[in-house]
MARRO-376365 format. One line per field, with one value per residue (C-alpha): residue in three letters; x, y, z; residue number from 1. Coordinates in Angstrom, 1 decimal, decimal comma, always signed. Layout:
N
resn <- c(ALA	...)
px <- c(X	...)
py <- c(Y	...)
pz <- c(Z	...)
resi <- c(NUM	...)
This chain:
181
resn <- c(LEU	VAL	VAL	GLY	TYR	PHE	ARG	ASN	ALA	GLN	VAL	PRO	ASP	VAL	GLU	PRO	VAL	VAL	VAL	ALA	PRO	SER	PRO	GLN	LEU	SER	LYS	GLU	VAL	ILE	LEU	TYR	PHE	ALA	ALA	ALA	ASP	GLY	GLN	SER	LEU	ALA	ALA	GLU	THR	ARG	THR	ILE	ASN	ASP	CYS	GLU	LEU	ASP	GLU	GLU	CYS	LEU	ARG	ASP	THR	PHE	GLN	ALA	LEU	VAL	ASP	GLY	PRO	GLN	GLY	ASP	LEU	SER	PRO	ILE	LEU	PRO	GLY	GLN	ALA	SER	LEU	LEU	GLY	VAL	THR	VAL	ASP	ASN	SER	LEU	VAL	THR	LEU	ASP	PHE	SER	PRO	GLU	LEU	VAL	ALA	ALA	HIS	PRO	GLY	GLY	THR	GLN	SER	GLU	LEU	LEU	THR	VAL	TYR	GLY	ILE	ALA	ASN	ASN	MET	ALA	VAL	ASN	PHE	LEU	PRO	LEU	ARG	GLN	ILE	GLN	LEU	LEU	ILE	GLU	GLY	ALA	PRO	ALA	THR	THR	ILE	LYS	GLY	HIS	ILE	ASP	LEU	ARG	GLN	PRO	ILE	ASN	PRO	ASP	PHE	SER	LEU	VAL	LYS	GLU	SER	PRO	ALA	PRO	VAL	GLY	LYS	MET	ILE	ASP	LEU	PRO	ALA	GLY	GLY	ASP	GLU)
px <- c(-30,5	-28,5	-27,2	-30,7	-31,9	-29,2	-29,8	-33,5	-33,1	-33,7	-31,0	-32,4	-31,8	-29,1	-28,0	-24,3	-22,6	-20,9	-18,2	-18,0	-14,5	-13,9	-14,1	-10,8	-10,3	-9,2	-7,5	-7,7	-4,4	-3,6	-1,3	+0,4	+0,9	+2,0	-0,8	-1,8	+0,4	+3,5	+4,7	+3,0	+1,6	-2,1	-3,7	-5,7	-7,4	-6,9	-7,9	-5,4	-5,6	-5,4	-2,2	-0,8	+2,9	+4,3	+6,5	+3,5	+1,4	+4,4	+5,0	+1,3	+1,1	+4,2	+3,1	-0,1	+2,1	+4,2	+0,9	+0,1	-3,0	-6,5	-7,6	-6,2	-3,0	+0,4	+2,7	+5,7	+7,5	+8,3	+5,9	+8,9	+10,3	+9,7	+10,1	+12,6	+12,6	+11,3	+12,8	+11,6	+13,9	+12,2	+11,0	+13,2	+11,9	+14,4	+13,0	+15,1	+14,1	+15,1	+17,5	+14,5	+13,7	+16,8	+17,0	+13,4	+12,9	+12,3	+14,7	+14,5	+14,6	+10,9	+10,2	+12,8	+11,5	+8,0	+9,3	+11,4	+8,9	+5,9	+7,5	+8,3	+4,8	+3,1	+5,0	+4,4	+0,7	-0,2	+2,2	+2,2	+5,2	+7,4	+9,1	+12,1	+12,9	+16,2	+16,3	+18,4	+18,9	+19,5	+20,7	+23,2	+22,4	+21,2	+23,0	+20,5	+18,0	+19,0	+21,5	+19,2	+18,3	+20,9	+19,7	+22,8	+20,9	+17,4	+14,6	+11,8	+8,4	+7,6	+3,9	+4,6	+4,6	+1,1	-1,6	-4,6	-7,8	-10,6	-13,3	-16,4	-19,1	-22,4	-25,3	-24,7	-26,8	-28,5	-27,7	-29,0	-26,5	-26,0	-24,9	-28,3	-28,6)
py <- c(+17,5	+18,4	+14,8	+13,5	+15,8	+14,6	+11,0	+11,2	+13,5	+11,8	+12,0	+12,6	+9,8	+10,9	+8,7	+8,3	+10,1	+7,7	+9,2	+7,3	+6,8	+8,9	+6,8	+5,8	+7,6	+5,4	+5,8	+3,7	+2,6	+0,7	-2,3	-4,2	-7,9	-10,6	-11,5	-15,1	-15,4	-14,6	-12,2	-9,0	-6,9	-6,5	-3,9	-4,6	-1,9	-1,9	+0,3	+1,4	+3,8	+7,4	+9,1	+12,6	+11,9	+10,5	+8,1	+6,7	+6,2	+4,6	+2,2	+1,2	+0,8	-1,3	-3,4	-4,1	-5,1	-7,5	-8,9	-10,0	-10,0	-10,7	-12,1	-14,4	-12,5	-13,6	-11,7	-9,8	-9,7	-12,6	-12,7	-12,9	-9,5	-6,5	-2,8	-1,5	+2,2	+4,7	+8,1	+10,7	+13,2	+15,3	+12,7	+9,9	+7,3	+5,1	+1,8	-0,2	-3,9	-6,8	-9,4	-11,7	-9,6	-11,2	-14,5	-15,6	-14,2	-16,9	-15,5	-15,5	-12,5	-12,0	-12,4	-9,9	-7,5	-7,8	-7,2	-4,1	-2,5	-3,5	-1,6	+1,4	+1,5	+1,2	+4,2	+6,3	+5,6	+6,3	+9,1	+11,4	+13,6	+10,6	+9,3	+7,1	+4,4	+3,3	-0,1	-0,8	-4,1	-3,5	+0,0	-0,9	+0,0	-3,1	-3,8	-6,5	-8,9	-12,1	-10,9	-9,9	-6,3	-3,6	-1,6	+0,6	+3,6	+4,8	+3,0	+4,8	+3,2	+1,2	+0,7	-1,3	-4,4	-3,7	-5,9	-3,8	-5,3	-5,8	-3,2	-4,0	-5,7	-3,8	-2,7	-0,2	+2,9	+3,7	+7,3	+9,1	+9,7	+13,1	+15,2	+17,1	+17,4)
pz <- c(+59,6	+56,5	+56,3	+56,5	+53,8	+51,3	+52,2	+51,4	+48,4	+45,1	+42,6	+39,1	+36,7	+34,4	+31,5	+31,4	+28,6	+26,3	+24,2	+20,9	+19,6	+16,5	+13,4	+12,0	+8,7	+5,8	+2,5	-0,6	-2,2	-5,3	-4,8	-7,6	-7,3	-9,8	-12,2	-12,7	-15,8	-13,6	-16,3	-15,4	-12,5	-11,8	-9,5	-6,4	-4,3	-0,6	+2,3	+4,9	+7,8	+6,7	+7,8	+7,7	+7,2	+4,0	+5,9	+7,8	+4,7	+2,9	+5,7	+5,8	+2,1	+1,9	+4,8	+2,9	+0,0	+2,2	+3,6	+0,0	-2,2	-1,0	-4,4	-7,1	-7,5	-6,2	-3,8	-5,1	-1,8	+0,5	+3,5	+5,9	+4,7	+6,8	+6,2	+8,7	+7,7	+5,2	+4,3	+1,8	+0,2	-2,5	-5,0	-3,8	-1,4	+0,4	+1,7	+4,2	+4,2	+6,4	+4,9	+4,3	+1,2	-0,4	+1,5	+0,9	-2,6	-5,1	-7,7	-11,5	-13,8	-14,2	-10,4	-9,6	-12,2	-10,7	-7,2	-8,1	-10,4	-8,3	-5,4	-7,6	-9,2	-5,9	-4,6	-7,8	-8,1	-4,5	-3,7	-6,7	-5,9	-5,3	-8,4	-7,5	-5,0	-3,5	-1,7	+1,3	+3,1	+6,8	+6,1	+3,4	-0,3	-2,2	-5,4	-6,5	-5,0	-6,7	-9,3	-12,2	-11,6	-10,9	-7,9	-7,4	-8,9	-7,9	-9,8	-11,7	-12,0	-15,1	-15,9	-19,0	-16,8	-15,6	-17,1	-17,7	-16,4	-18,9	-19,1	-17,0	-18,9	-18,8	-20,8	-23,6	-23,5	-26,8	-27,8	-30,8	-33,6	-35,2	-32,3	-31,8	-28,1)
resi <- c(1	2	3	4	5	6	7	8	9	10	11	12	13	14	15	16	17	18	19	20	21	22	23	24	25	26	27	28	29	30	31	32	33	34	35	36	37	38	39	40	41	42	43	44	45	46	47	48	49	50	51	52	53	54	55	56	57	58	59	60	61	62	63	64	65	66	67	68	69	70	71	72	73	74	75	76	77	78	79	80	81	82	83	84	85	86	87	88	89	90	91	92	93	94	95	96	97	98	99	100	101	102	103	104	105	106	107	108	109	110	111	112	113	114	115	116	117	118	119	120	121	122	123	124	125	126	127	128	129	130	131	132	133	134	135	136	137	138	139	140	141	142	143	144	145	146	147	148	149	150	151	152	153	154	155	156	157	158	159	160	161	162	163	164	165	166	167	168	169	170	171	172	173	174	175	176	177	178	179	180	181)
């Protein structure tokens, strides 16, 4: 009798509960790539996954840098290079790259300057307490990339290499002169 009752009982229509995945939080970073003139750095904004640990954010930011620009700029790192490790000690960031950073780098003084200071500027502008970088190649301190820049000491950012983008063109607003508001 009980079995018959449950067999004939109607189950109310219940819509399945769908748990939506929580949206991935993101963070905007500024990346410096070589400008079209090949003599300076220019900024490009990119969105990366938000992260809680400095090492994770640094790794994602530098991976975006290795992936290259999305616009008309040129990469400052060889696409074959990979970031093997990141450590943060006070204001110093140590970045351990694969040997392709050196082997696939095009060389030349200006190219090496743009690579080194592009990395340092990326770190400084996106991670404010961090002020110096030290480069390693497969765990060993890098002395240079192609013989032009001395990397034996930590490198500070240098924004003098950044080409400022022109101000956006727009309509000027007419304001009354005289300061009476």
